[in-house]
C-alpha positions as CSV (number, residue, x, y, z in Angstrom):
1,M,118.6,114.4,86.2
2,S,121.1,115.0,83.5
3,D,122.4,111.3,83.8
4,T,118.9,110.1,83.2
5,T,118.5,112.5,80.3
6,S,121.9,111.5,78.7
7,V,120.9,108.0,78.8
8,T,117.6,108.4,77.4
9,T,119.1,110.5,74.5
10,A,121.5,107.5,74.0
11,V,118.8,104.9,73.6
12,A,116.6,107.1,71.3
13,K,119.8,107.7,69.2
14,S,120.4,103.6,69.1
15,V,116.9,102.9,68.5
16,Q,116.9,105.5,65.5
17,D,120.0,103.8,64.2
18,V,118.9,100.5,64.1
19,L,115.5,101.4,62.8
20,T,117.3,103.3,60.0
21,V,119.6,100.5,58.9
22,L,116.4,98.0,58.8
23,A,114.6,100.7,56.6
24,E,117.6,100.7,54.4
25,K,117.7,97.1,54.3
26,F,114.1,96.7,53.6
27,G,113.8,99.5,51.1
28,S,111.5,101.2,53.3
29,T,111.2,104.4,55.6
30,V,111.6,104.3,59.3
31,E,108.0,105.5,59.6
32,G,106.8,102.7,57.4
33,L,108.9,100.1,59.2
34,W,107.7,101.3,62.4
35,I,103.8,100.9,61.3
36,I,104.8,97.5,60.4
37,L,106.5,96.7,63.9
38,V,103.5,98.1,65.7
39,R,101.1,96.0,63.6
40,G,103.3,92.9,64.3
41,E,103.0,93.3,67.8
42,F,99.2,93.9,67.7
43,A,98.9,90.8,65.8
44,F,101.1,88.7,68.4
45,G,98.9,90.3,71.3
46,V,95.7,89.1,69.3
47,Y,97.5,85.4,69.2
48,S,98.1,85.6,72.8
49,A,94.5,86.6,73.6
50,F,93.6,83.2,71.8
51,L,96.4,81.2,73.7
52,F,95.1,82.9,76.9
53,V,91.5,81.8,76.3
54,A,92.7,78.3,75.2
55,C,94.8,78.0,78.7
56,I,91.4,79.0,80.7
57,V,89.6,76.2,78.6
58,G,92.8,73.8,79.6
59,T,92.6,74.9,83.0
60,I,88.8,74.2,83.6
61,Y,89.4,70.8,81.6
62,A,92.2,69.7,84.1
63,V,89.9,70.9,87.1
64,K,87.2,68.9,85.8
65,L,89.7,65.8,84.9
66,T,90.4,65.6,88.9
67,K,86.7,65.9,89.7
68,S,85.6,63.1,87.6
69,Y,87.7,60.1,88.9
70,S,84.7,58.7,91.0
71,D,83.4,57.0,87.9
72,L,86.3,55.0,87.1
73,D,86.5,51.2,88.0
74,S,90.4,51.1,88.9
75,K,92.3,53.0,91.6
76,Y,95.2,53.0,89.5
77,D,93.1,55.0,87.0
78,Q,91.8,57.4,89.5
79,E,95.4,58.4,90.7
80,W,96.5,58.9,87.2
81,R,93.7,61.1,86.4
82,I,94.4,63.2,89.6
83,V,98.1,63.6,88.8
84,L,97.4,64.5,85.4
85,G,94.7,67.1,86.2
86,V,96.8,68.7,88.9
87,V,99.7,69.0,86.6
88,G,97.6,70.2,83.8
89,F,96.2,72.8,86.0
90,I,99.4,74.1,87.3
91,V,100.9,74.1,83.3
92,F,97.7,76.0,82.0
93,T,97.7,78.4,85.0
94,V,101.3,79.4,84.5
95,A,100.9,79.8,80.8
96,E,97.8,82.0,81.1
97,F,99.9,84.5,83.1
98,F,102.4,84.7,80.2
99,A,99.8,84.8,77.6
100,G,97.7,87.4,79.6
101,Y,100.5,89.9,79.8
102,S,101.6,89.4,76.1
103,A,97.9,89.7,74.9
104,A,97.2,92.8,76.9
105,M,100.5,94.5,76.1
106,G,100.3,93.6,72.4
107,I,96.6,94.8,72.0
108,F,96.4,97.7,74.2
109,A,100.4,98.9,73.9
110,P,101.5,97.6,70.6
111,E,104.1,100.7,70.4
112,Y,105.6,100.0,73.8
113,M,106.1,96.1,72.6
114,A,107.5,97.2,69.3
115,L,110.1,99.5,71.0
116,Q,110.8,97.1,73.5
117,S,111.7,94.6,70.4
118,V,113.9,97.2,68.8
119,I,115.6,97.7,72.3
120,E,116.0,94.0,72.5
121,M,117.9,93.9,69.3
122,L,120.5,96.5,70.6
123,K,121.5,94.0,73.4
């Protein structure tokens, strides 16, 4: 239990040191800098939410692209439309997972994301 406490204390001290140095460089206080970091993460969450919606629209379009091949004249066009639709579906589906996570965390837990960004600076 004391090992966990000492690690947590060391990380908190390191985060505080990084924030203090950054605040001094920007001519701000640690509290003011923290508010800016949290707002930035929230803005990134909103951006990710829009990206998530765009990925859903892209996935729907990719599915429709694969289903609308029957009205094409050439078998070559049909095959390429199916390939593009399946590849698009896979790409947009994978992107939805990443955008969805960023959106949810940025909107509902911007403090956590800001802290994670600061800890990432320590690495």
